[in-house]
C-alpha positions as CSV (number, residue, x, y, z in Angstrom):
1,X,52.7,-20.5,32.3
2,X,49.2,-21.9,32.9
3,X,47.8,-18.4,32.4
4,X,49.5,-18.1,29.1
5,X,48.4,-21.5,27.9
6,X,44.8,-20.7,28.9
7,X,45.0,-17.4,27.0
8,X,46.4,-19.2,24.0
9,X,43.6,-21.8,24.1
10,X,41.0,-19.0,24.4
11,X,42.5,-17.2,21.4
12,X,42.5,-20.5,19.4
13,X,38.8,-21.1,20.3
14,X,37.9,-17.6,19.3
15,X,39.7,-18.1,15.9
16,X,38.0,-21.4,15.4
17,X,34.6,-19.8,16.2
18,X,35.3,-16.9,13.8
19,X,36.3,-19.3,11.1
20,X,33.2,-21.4,11.6
21,X,31.0,-18.2,11.4
22,X,32.8,-17.1,8.3
23,X,32.2,-20.4,6.6
24,X,28.5,-20.4,7.6
25,X,28.1,-16.9,6.2
26,X,29.8,-18.0,3.0
27,X,27.4,-20.9,2.7
28,X,24.4,-18.6,3.4
29,X,25.6,-16.3,0.7
30,X,26.0,-19.1,-1.8
31,X,22.5,-20.4,-1.0
32,X,21.0,-16.9,-1.3
33,X,22.7,-16.3,-4.7
34,X,21.5,-19.7,-5.9
35,X,17.9,-18.9,-4.9
36,X,18.2,-15.5,-6.5
37,X,19.4,-17.0,-9.8
38,X,16.7,-19.7,-9.7
39,X,14.0,-17.0,-9.2
40,X,15.5,-14.9,-12.1
41,X,15.4,-17.9,-14.4
42,X,11.9,-18.8,-13.4
43,X,10.8,-15.2,-14.1
44,X,12.5,-15.2,-17.5
45,X,10.9,-18.5,-18.4
46,X,7.5,-17.2,-17.3
47,X,7.9,-14.0,-19.4
48,X,8.9,-16.2,-22.5
49,X,5.9,-18.4,-22.0
50,X,3.6,-15.4,-21.7
51,X,5.0,-13.8,-24.8
52,X,4.5,-17.1,-26.7
53,X,0.9,-17.4,-25.4
54,X,0.2,-13.8,-26.4
55,X,1.5,-14.4,-29.9
56,X,-0.8,-17.5,-30.3
57,X,-3.7,-15.5,-29.0
58,X,-3.0,-12.7,-31.4
59,X,-2.9,-15.2,-34.3
60,X,-6.2,-16.8,-33.2
61,X,-7.8,-13.3,-33.0
62,X,-6.5,-12.5,-36.5
63,X,-7.8,-15.8,-37.8
64,X,-11.2,-15.1,-36.3
65,X,-11.3,-11.7,-37.8
66,X,-10.5,-13.1,-41.3
67,X,-13.2,-15.8,-40.8
68,X,-15.8,-13.1,-39.9
69,X,-14.8,-11.0,-42.9
70,X,-15.0,-14.1,-45.2
71,X,-18.5,-14.9,-43.9
72,X,-19.7,-11.4,-44.4
73,X,-18.3,-11.4,-48.0
74,X,-20.2,-14.7,-48.6
75,X,-23.4,-13.2,-47.4
76,X,-22.9,-10.2,-49.6
77,X,-22.2,-12.4,-52.6
78,X,-25.4,-14.4,-52.0
């Protein structure tokens, strides 16, 4: 009887340990997914910011070209 009870306790402990490990793995998976999503969002935001900055730079370059052309036309007219 004692041997059977000891075996039963051993099995119960093993099951508890397996359940604890399973929960820990689930938690690690949730954290990993959360970090992955955060990095993806940060990358997307960075790409959006870079595209916006590039658009502004292109507009400034175009404006500079127009100003140079206008200055050259003024010199020609004078």
